[in-house]
C-alpha positions as CSV (number, residue, x, y, z in Angstrom):
1,M,-16.8,-27.4,-2.8
2,I,-13.5,-26.4,-4.3
3,K,-10.7,-29.0,-3.9
4,N,-7.2,-28.6,-5.3
5,S,-7.6,-31.7,-7.4
6,I,-10.6,-30.3,-9.2
7,L,-10.1,-27.9,-12.1
8,T,-13.5,-26.3,-12.3
9,I,-16.9,-26.3,-10.6
10,A,-19.7,-24.8,-12.6
11,V,-22.2,-22.7,-10.7
12,L,-24.8,-22.9,-13.5
13,S,-27.4,-20.5,-12.1
14,L,-24.9,-17.6,-12.4
15,G,-22.5,-19.0,-15.0
16,I,-19.6,-18.8,-12.6
17,S,-16.7,-21.2,-12.8
18,A,-14.4,-21.5,-9.8
19,L,-10.9,-22.3,-11.2
20,A,-8.2,-24.1,-9.3
21,E,-6.0,-20.9,-9.7
22,D,-8.6,-18.6,-8.2
23,W,-7.8,-17.1,-4.9
24,T,-10.7,-18.4,-2.8
25,N,-9.2,-18.0,0.7
26,W,-6.6,-15.8,2.5
27,R,-3.6,-18.1,1.6
28,G,-4.7,-19.1,-1.8
29,P,-5.8,-22.4,-3.5
30,N,-3.0,-24.5,-1.8
31,Y,-3.3,-22.8,1.7
32,N,0.4,-21.9,1.5
33,G,0.5,-18.5,-0.3
34,A,1.4,-19.8,-3.7
35,T,-0.2,-20.7,-7.0
36,S,1.0,-22.1,-10.4
37,G,0.0,-18.9,-12.2
38,K,2.1,-17.8,-15.2
39,N,2.9,-14.6,-17.0
40,L,2.5,-12.4,-14.0
41,P,3.6,-8.7,-14.1
42,V,7.0,-7.6,-12.8
43,K,6.9,-3.8,-13.7
44,F,3.9,-1.8,-12.8
45,S,2.8,1.3,-10.9
46,K,-0.4,3.2,-10.2
47,T,-0.7,4.1,-13.8
48,E,1.4,1.4,-15.6
49,N,0.1,-2.1,-16.5
50,I,-3.1,-1.6,-14.6
51,A,-6.3,-3.4,-15.7
52,W,-8.4,-1.2,-13.4
53,Q,-8.5,0.5,-10.1
54,T,-11.5,1.0,-7.8
55,E,-12.0,3.4,-4.9
56,L,-12.9,1.5,-1.7
57,P,-15.5,2.8,0.8
58,G,-13.0,2.5,3.6
59,P,-10.1,0.7,5.1
60,G,-9.7,-3.0,5.9
61,A,-6.8,-5.5,6.2
62,G,-8.6,-8.4,4.5
63,T,-7.1,-9.9,1.4
64,P,-9.3,-9.8,-1.8
65,I,-10.8,-13.1,-2.7
66,I,-11.3,-14.0,-6.3
67,V,-13.6,-16.7,-7.8
68,G,-14.6,-16.8,-11.5
69,D,-15.6,-13.3,-12.6
70,R,-16.1,-11.9,-9.0
71,V,-13.9,-10.3,-6.4
72,F,-14.9,-10.2,-2.8
73,L,-13.6,-8.1,0.0
74,S,-14.7,-6.6,3.3
75,S,-14.4,-2.9,4.3
76,A,-15.2,-0.5,7.1
77,R,-17.0,2.7,6.2
78,I,-16.2,5.4,8.7
79,E,-19.2,7.8,9.0
80,N,-18.1,9.8,12.0
81,A,-14.7,9.0,13.6
82,A,-15.4,11.2,16.6
83,S,-18.6,9.4,17.5
84,G,-17.4,6.0,16.4
85,K,-20.2,5.6,13.9
86,G,-19.5,3.4,10.9
87,Q,-20.5,0.3,8.9
88,L,-19.0,-3.1,8.2
89,L,-19.4,-3.8,4.5
90,A,-19.3,-6.9,2.3
91,L,-18.4,-6.0,-1.3
92,C,-18.5,-7.9,-4.6
93,L,-16.7,-6.4,-7.6
94,D,-16.7,-7.4,-11.3
95,R,-13.3,-8.9,-11.9
96,K,-13.1,-7.6,-15.5
97,T,-13.9,-4.0,-14.7
98,G,-13.7,-3.4,-11.0
99,K,-17.3,-2.2,-11.0
100,T,-19.2,-2.8,-7.7
101,L,-21.8,-5.5,-8.4
102,W,-23.2,-5.4,-4.9
103,E,-22.5,-3.9,-1.5
104,R,-24.1,-5.0,1.8
105,N,-24.0,-3.7,5.3
106,A,-22.9,-6.9,7.1
107,G,-22.5,-5.5,10.6
108,S,-25.0,-6.1,13.4
109,G,-23.8,-3.3,15.5
110,Y,-22.8,-5.7,18.3
111,R,-20.4,-4.0,20.7
112,P,-19.2,-6.1,23.6
113,N,-19.7,-4.3,27.0
114,G,-20.5,-1.2,24.9
115,D,-16.7,-1.0,24.1
116,G,-15.2,0.4,21.0
117,A,-16.8,1.9,17.9
118,D,-19.2,0.4,15.4
119,Y,-16.3,-0.3,13.0
120,R,-13.3,-0.8,15.3
121,L,-12.1,-1.8,18.8
122,D,-8.7,-0.1,18.9
123,N,-6.6,2.3,16.7
124,R,-4.5,-0.4,15.1
125,G,-7.1,-1.4,12.5
126,T,-10.8,-2.1,12.0
127,Y,-13.2,-5.0,12.4
128,A,-12.8,-5.6,8.6
129,S,-9.4,-7.3,9.1
130,P,-10.3,-11.0,8.4
131,S,-10.6,-12.0,4.7
132,P,-13.7,-13.5,3.1
133,V,-13.8,-17.1,2.0
134,T,-15.8,-18.8,-0.7
135,D,-16.5,-22.1,-2.3
136,G,-17.9,-20.6,-5.5
137,E,-21.5,-20.9,-4.3
138,T,-21.4,-19.3,-0.8
139,V,-19.2,-16.4,0.3
140,V,-18.7,-15.9,4.0
141,F,-17.5,-12.7,5.7
142,F,-16.2,-12.5,9.2
143,Y,-15.6,-9.4,11.3
144,G,-13.6,-8.7,14.5
145,N,-16.7,-7.9,16.5
146,G,-17.9,-11.5,15.9
147,D,-20.3,-10.9,13.0
148,L,-20.3,-13.9,10.6
149,V,-22.5,-13.6,7.5
150,G,-23.1,-15.8,4.5
151,F,-24.2,-14.6,1.0
152,N,-24.8,-16.3,-2.3
153,M,-23.0,-15.0,-5.4
154,K,-25.9,-12.6,-6.2
155,G,-25.5,-10.9,-2.8
156,D,-28.6,-12.4,-1.2
157,K,-28.0,-12.9,2.6
158,L,-28.3,-16.6,3.4
159,W,-27.7,-16.3,7.2
160,A,-26.0,-14.2,9.8
161,R,-24.9,-14.8,13.4
162,N,-22.6,-13.2,16.0
163,I,-20.0,-15.5,17.6
164,Q,-19.6,-13.2,20.7
165,K,-23.3,-13.1,21.2
166,D,-23.6,-16.9,20.8
167,Y,-20.6,-18.0,22.9
168,G,-19.6,-15.0,25.1
169,D,-17.5,-11.9,24.5
170,F,-14.0,-12.4,23.1
171,T,-11.1,-12.0,25.5
172,F,-8.4,-10.4,23.4
173,Q,-6.2,-7.5,24.1
174,W,-6.4,-6.4,20.4
175,T,-9.1,-6.8,17.7
176,F,-9.7,-10.5,16.9
177,S,-8.9,-11.1,13.3
178,A,-8.7,-14.8,12.4
179,T,-10.0,-15.7,9.0
180,P,-12.5,-18.5,8.6
181,T,-11.5,-21.7,6.7
182,L,-13.7,-23.6,4.2
183,Y,-12.6,-27.2,3.8
184,E,-14.4,-30.4,2.9
185,D,-17.9,-28.8,3.0
186,K,-17.4,-27.3,6.5
187,L,-16.7,-23.8,7.7
188,Y,-14.1,-23.6,10.5
189,L,-13.3,-20.7,12.9
190,P,-10.7,-20.9,15.8
191,V,-11.2,-18.7,18.9
192,L,-8.0,-19.0,20.9
193,Q,-8.3,-16.4,23.7
194,R,-7.1,-15.7,27.2
195,D,-8.9,-17.1,30.2
196,E,-9.3,-13.9,32.2
197,P,-10.8,-10.5,31.4
198,V,-8.6,-7.9,29.6
199,H,-9.4,-4.2,29.5
200,G,-12.9,-5.1,30.9
201,R,-13.7,-7.5,28.1
202,G,-14.5,-11.2,28.4
203,K,-14.8,-13.2,31.5
204,A,-12.8,-15.5,33.8
205,N,-12.3,-19.1,32.6
206,N,-13.2,-18.2,29.0
207,P,-12.3,-21.3,27.0
208,S,-10.5,-21.4,23.7
209,F,-12.4,-23.4,21.1
210,I,-12.8,-24.4,17.5
211,L,-16.2,-24.1,15.7
212,A,-17.3,-26.1,12.7
213,M,-20.4,-24.8,10.8
214,E,-22.5,-25.5,7.7
215,P,-21.4,-22.9,5.0
216,K,-24.9,-22.6,3.6
217,T,-26.8,-22.1,6.9
218,G,-24.2,-21.0,9.5
219,K,-25.5,-23.8,11.8
220,T,-22.9,-25.1,14.3
221,L,-22.0,-28.7,13.6
222,W,-19.6,-29.0,16.5
223,K,-17.6,-27.0,19.1
224,H,-14.4,-28.3,20.4
225,V,-12.6,-26.8,23.4
226,R,-8.9,-26.5,22.9
227,P,-7.0,-26.3,26.3
228,S,-3.6,-24.8,26.8
229,E,-1.2,-24.2,29.7
230,A,-0.1,-20.8,28.4
231,N,-0.7,-17.7,30.4
232,K,-2.4,-14.3,29.8
233,E,-1.7,-12.9,26.3
234,S,0.2,-16.0,25.3
235,L,-3.1,-17.8,25.1
236,E,-4.2,-15.4,22.3
237,S,-3.8,-16.3,18.6
238,F,-4.9,-14.4,15.5
239,G,-4.0,-17.2,13.1
240,T,-6.1,-19.1,10.7
241,I,-6.8,-22.9,10.5
242,I,-4.7,-24.5,7.7
243,P,-5.9,-27.8,6.3
244,H,-3.1,-30.3,5.6
245,N,-3.3,-34.1,4.8
246,G,-6.8,-34.4,6.1
247,E,-6.2,-32.6,9.3
248,L,-6.7,-29.1,10.6
249,L,-3.5,-27.3,11.8
250,I,-3.9,-24.7,14.5
251,A,-1.1,-22.7,16.2
252,G,-1.6,-20.7,19.4
253,G,-1.4,-21.0,23.2
254,D,2.3,-21.9,22.9
255,V,1.6,-25.1,20.9
256,L,0.7,-26.5,17.4
257,T,-2.1,-29.0,17.2
258,G,-3.6,-31.2,14.6
259,H,-7.4,-31.9,14.6
260,N,-9.9,-34.2,13.0
261,P,-12.1,-32.1,10.7
262,D,-15.1,-34.3,11.4
263,N,-15.3,-33.6,15.1
264,G,-12.4,-31.4,16.2
265,K,-10.7,-34.1,18.2
266,E,-7.1,-33.4,18.8
267,N,-4.8,-35.9,17.1
268,W,-1.5,-34.6,18.3
269,R,0.2,-31.5,19.7
270,S,3.7,-30.1,19.4
271,G,5.7,-27.5,21.3
272,T,6.3,-25.6,23.2
273,W,8.3,-22.5,22.1
274,N,7.7,-21.1,25.5
275,P,9.2,-23.6,28.0
276,G,7.5,-23.6,31.3
277,H,5.1,-21.1,29.8
278,R,7.0,-18.4,31.6
279,E,6.5,-15.6,29.0
280,Q,3.0,-14.2,29.4
281,W,3.0,-11.7,26.5
282,W,3.7,-14.0,23.5
283,R,0.4,-13.6,21.5
284,L,0.7,-15.4,18.2
285,V,-0.2,-13.8,14.8
286,P,1.2,-16.0,12.0
287,S,-0.6,-19.1,10.8
288,P,1.2,-22.4,10.3
289,V,2.3,-23.4,6.8
290,A,3.0,-26.9,5.5
291,G,5.5,-28.1,2.9
292,D,7.8,-30.9,2.1
293,G,6.7,-33.0,5.0
294,V,7.1,-30.4,7.7
295,V,4.9,-27.8,9.3
296,L,6.4,-24.4,10.0
297,V,5.4,-22.3,13.1
298,C,6.8,-18.9,13.9
299,A,7.2,-18.1,17.6
300,P,6.6,-14.4,18.3
301,K,8.7,-11.3,19.1
302,K,12.1,-12.2,17.5
303,Q,11.9,-15.8,18.7
304,P,12.9,-18.9,16.5
305,V,11.0,-20.5,13.7
306,Y,10.1,-24.2,14.4
307,A,9.6,-27.1,12.0
308,F,7.6,-30.1,13.1
309,N,6.8,-33.4,11.4
310,P,3.1,-34.1,11.8
311,D,3.5,-37.7,10.6
312,K,5.9,-38.8,13.3
313,G,4.3,-37.9,16.6
314,A,4.7,-34.2,15.7
315,D,8.5,-34.4,16.4
316,L,10.6,-31.3,16.2
317,V,12.7,-31.4,13.0
318,W,14.7,-28.1,13.5
319,K,14.5,-24.7,14.9
320,S,16.2,-21.5,13.8
321,E,18.2,-19.1,16.0
322,G,15.8,-16.3,15.6
323,Q,16.9,-12.7,15.9
324,I,18.1,-13.3,19.5
325,S,21.4,-14.1,17.8
326,N,23.7,-11.5,16.2
327,N,23.5,-13.3,12.9
328,K,22.6,-11.0,10.0
329,D,20.9,-13.9,8.3
330,I,17.9,-14.1,10.6
331,L,14.9,-16.5,10.4
332,T,12.1,-15.2,12.5
333,S,8.6,-13.7,12.0
334,D,6.4,-11.8,14.4
335,V,3.4,-11.1,12.2
336,A,3.7,-12.3,8.6
337,T,2.7,-15.9,7.8
338,P,5.5,-17.7,5.8
339,L,5.2,-18.7,2.2
340,Y,5.9,-22.2,0.8
341,Y,6.8,-22.2,-2.9
342,E,9.1,-24.1,-5.2
343,G,10.2,-26.5,-2.4
344,K,11.3,-23.7,0.0
345,F,9.9,-21.7,2.8
346,F,10.1,-17.9,2.7
347,V,9.9,-16.0,6.0
348,V,9.4,-12.3,6.4
349,Y,10.5,-10.3,9.5
350,G,9.1,-6.7,9.2
351,E,9.3,-5.3,12.7
352,G,12.9,-4.2,13.4
353,R,15.4,-1.9,11.8
354,D,16.6,-4.7,9.5
355,K,13.4,-5.8,7.7
356,T,14.1,-9.0,5.7
357,I,12.8,-11.9,3.8
358,A,14.7,-15.1,3.9
359,A,14.5,-18.4,2.0
360,C,15.2,-21.7,3.8
361,E,15.3,-25.5,3.2
362,P,12.2,-27.2,4.7
363,K,14.2,-30.3,5.9
364,T,17.0,-28.5,7.6
365,G,16.2,-24.8,8.1
366,K,19.4,-23.9,6.2
367,I,19.1,-20.3,5.0
368,L,19.6,-20.1,1.3
369,W,19.4,-16.3,0.9
370,T,18.4,-13.2,2.9
371,T,17.2,-10.0,1.3
372,D,17.1,-6.7,3.1
373,L,13.9,-5.0,2.2
374,D,15.2,-1.5,3.1
375,S,11.8,-0.5,4.2
376,N,11.1,2.6,6.4
377,K,7.7,1.2,7.4
378,L,6.6,-2.1,9.0
379,V,6.1,-5.1,6.7
380,R,3.2,-7.2,8.1
381,C,1.5,-8.5,5.0
382,S,2.2,-12.2,4.2
383,P,4.1,-12.9,1.1
384,T,2.5,-14.6,-1.9
385,A,4.1,-16.2,-5.0
386,A,3.8,-17.6,-8.5
387,D,5.7,-17.6,-11.8
388,G,9.0,-17.5,-10.1
389,K,8.2,-14.2,-8.3
390,I,7.3,-13.2,-4.7
391,Y,5.0,-10.3,-3.9
392,L,4.5,-8.4,-0.7
393,Q,3.9,-4.8,0.5
394,N,4.6,-2.7,3.5
395,H,2.4,-0.6,5.8
396,G,2.7,2.3,3.4
397,G,1.7,0.4,0.3
398,E,5.1,0.0,-1.2
399,V,5.0,-3.2,-3.2
400,Y,8.0,-5.5,-3.7
401,V,8.6,-8.0,-6.5
402,L,11.4,-10.4,-5.8
403,E,12.9,-13.3,-7.8
404,S,12.1,-16.4,-5.8
405,K,15.4,-18.2,-6.7
406,S,17.8,-15.5,-5.6
407,G,15.8,-13.0,-3.5
408,K,16.8,-10.2,-5.9
409,I,14.4,-7.3,-5.8
410,L,13.1,-7.0,-9.4
411,H,10.8,-4.1,-8.8
412,R,9.5,-1.8,-6.0
413,T,6.7,0.7,-6.4
414,E,4.5,3.0,-4.3
415,M,0.9,1.9,-4.6
416,G,-0.3,3.6,-1.4
417,E,-0.9,7.3,-0.8
418,S,1.7,9.6,0.8
419,R,0.4,9.4,4.3
420,D,-0.8,5.7,4.2
421,D,0.0,3.4,7.1
422,Q,-1.4,0.2,8.6
423,I,-1.8,-1.5,5.1
424,R,-1.7,-5.2,6.0
425,S,-3.5,-6.9,3.1
426,S,-1.6,-9.6,1.3
427,I,-1.4,-9.5,-2.5
428,A,-3.8,-12.0,-4.1
429,I,-2.9,-13.8,-7.3
430,A,-5.4,-15.1,-9.8
431,G,-4.6,-16.2,-13.3
432,N,-2.0,-13.7,-14.6
433,Q,-3.2,-10.8,-12.5
434,L,-2.4,-9.3,-9.1
435,F,-4.9,-7.8,-6.7
436,I,-3.4,-5.2,-4.5
437,R,-5.3,-3.5,-1.7
438,T,-4.3,-0.3,-0.1
439,N,-6.3,1.8,2.4
440,T,-8.3,3.5,-0.3
441,K,-8.1,1.5,-3.5
442,L,-8.1,-2.0,-5.0
443,Y,-5.8,-2.4,-8.0
444,C,-6.0,-5.1,-10.6
445,V,-2.5,-5.4,-12.1
446,G,-1.7,-7.1,-15.3
447,K,-3.7,-7.0,-18.5
């Protein structure tokens, strides 16, 4: 099992080493979007400073995962859009060349209530939105239709199950897209859903819960029900479990909770950002992020950012004004998960006319700088950072490189195609290279 304090783990049967600076889960080796990588590229394009580029079999919002000499990512192959026929794929590429080492059809074809297509539920994305996760021995792929599949590094299927089939159909308005978390030899998945049917899906009194499983077998170790007083869509969360100081942090249902990883028991809860739980349509997308003794949670839809202290009864430390104020220096996020890097939080708001990224102090919430991204398209990928630089891209595949100290835009370049939209993948960082996913290609940037 990879831990941040361990530099390498040798997987001798394949000659793979999982380095501490590999990108083994959606938010990177420290679960906060940052690494200590050096000599990362600033200037690049589709043809400049590219190690390789690979055509992908189809779209997907999952972030590439890098371990040793392998790159893993999920994808949807659309065979017939009119009939809804398609496949859910698990891919493994050679990190040095981009060549496909193996490709597996990981989808079971499970369609709740006969709803949706083989590869998607709605027109905002595909089932291939969650990112894979690996410990250097097993790689696990999760898809929005509930399929959860484990492979070894050679591509042999170790196990497969469908969470909807096992525990009842999901009750979400949009496609479920939480990414699993590997931590301390367990695989975790949160299912925070509403408690009444929506669009004919799910059932009444559907509980929200957390699952813990064995990574090598997929066997359930425990299931913990997580109650909430939220209503309707406000019960729904698309965030990922973030480990911090021996606990599991989960945001959703109008509250932040900390859980024991051994049994799921709730240690504390903070909130709410929805007093009286009056707002019924505040689904939560961003995951929590921890840094400098506080945990940051972003309330949805232009609402404030909240900072809690998990070590002192989960007290509220500060909250921002959000975009409900007329202040140009806004601190709010509807979709993107914040970044913690170099002792600061970085928060992206990519929904409105003024799409921004802002840096703030963890202890006070004081805004240090705000940069207008001047983007014509939505910005919903989560920022990542290393080597004094922040990387993110918008829905059209325009990539930004910013200086972390000042927010100055150092470079911006079009990596997507002219009509691209709905690009949501975060930029992965491994060693001195970037891995940038668009709707049709994966680029390895930096030689």
